[in-house]
Phi, psi and omega in degrees: 000116185238066174300150186298122168238130184285163180305325178295316179293325176293318181293324175294324176296315177300318179299310174308314177298320173305310178301316181292323178296313180297315177298314174303315181289333176264323191218335187093165180091023185293335175300329180291353178258311186287315184295321173292325177300317183291320176296323180300328181279000172107002180282140175299155192299319182294305182303314184298316180293322176297311182296319181292318178297316178301318185293315188265351180306310185294345188287332181297336187300323182299317176294326184289319178291327181294338185252018182304325179304317186286344176275354185293138177081003178254020174312298183302321177300317180292331180298325179280314193280325183293319171300324178295328177293307180305311178297317181299316181299315176307307182301312181300314181296319179295318176299320180297313185294339182251022175259131179296143181309315186287322178298312179297323180300323178288333175290327187311310181305316183289332174298305183296319178294323185289319179293325176295320183289325177296320186287330180289333185264004183302309183296311178303325182292318179293323174296322184289318179295323176304314182297314186289326184268002175280080178201180183298325177292326179300323184293323187264343181073017186278130181225142178290159182295323175299318176292320172299322177291318176302319180299316181296322173300314186296312177298325176296311178294321178298318191288333179296317171298322178298319176289335183275318178223303164108322186294133183086358184298324179300322180296309185296314180298316179298320179296318186284322175295318181294330176289325189250342185248147177251106183196168177294152180298325179295325181284320183291324180296322173299317182294318172310320180292322187290308182292327178288324180289326177299309177303311181295322185294311182297315182292320174303315182292324177295318180294322182297330180274320181218029177253163181279068182282140169263099192292324180302303180302317180298322183292312181289330172292320178300316179295317177297325182295314174302316174300316184292320176298319173298325178292319177303320180297322178289330180274351181304134179088342178263329173253118178302118179305326185290318181300309178303323184287327175299314183297315177299320178305309183298318175302323178293319180291320180298321177294315180301317179292318176303314179299322177296316181296319181292331178073000000 
């Protein structure tokens, strides 16, 4: 679906994607920039969400490659969790494609506010998980079979949300994995990257086949997100991630409230 967007509007979408790519590389929450930009440019909410998912999904691959060392030895776990993430992403994407535009538009403020709240608690969550996972089981990575099965169910449920909207998925996944699995935080973060990428990828592929994608916007945004990710990598260590995350949270809450007021 390619409703007319002017060259200036496409440039603004690409610029938003650059910012989102950099934000994702440094702190997370880039969707809180790109999705409102697309709706502000005139795209219907469902089209904007589908296009955004397709545009930013490949960018997560860079983070996954960067954490490949932490994924070493997690093959059996990933064999269980990745299919659950793929299936959950498909279910979430299917639900989105079968949600009426006016219904999704009413949900948008609450989705944005929820994602902003999730991003706001990311640092406290990490500190709590560091404390919880500091024990003998974390050193060995040993987890009971029951807990591994519970992790599959948690990943499936979280991935449904990821396929439907996606912003804040990483926080949900890290919390779910940290609650049921015993492992180091760095290894669980790598697991989160893998299953989050799988959920987003399956939804993106579904949208590419049968979704109302604005392909021109998706193309320029994908290029912008890659460039932004590279920019974020260069800026790592120069811009405090906590400060940037607070800025994104404030923007997210402001946008969510604006959507509510606008009705």
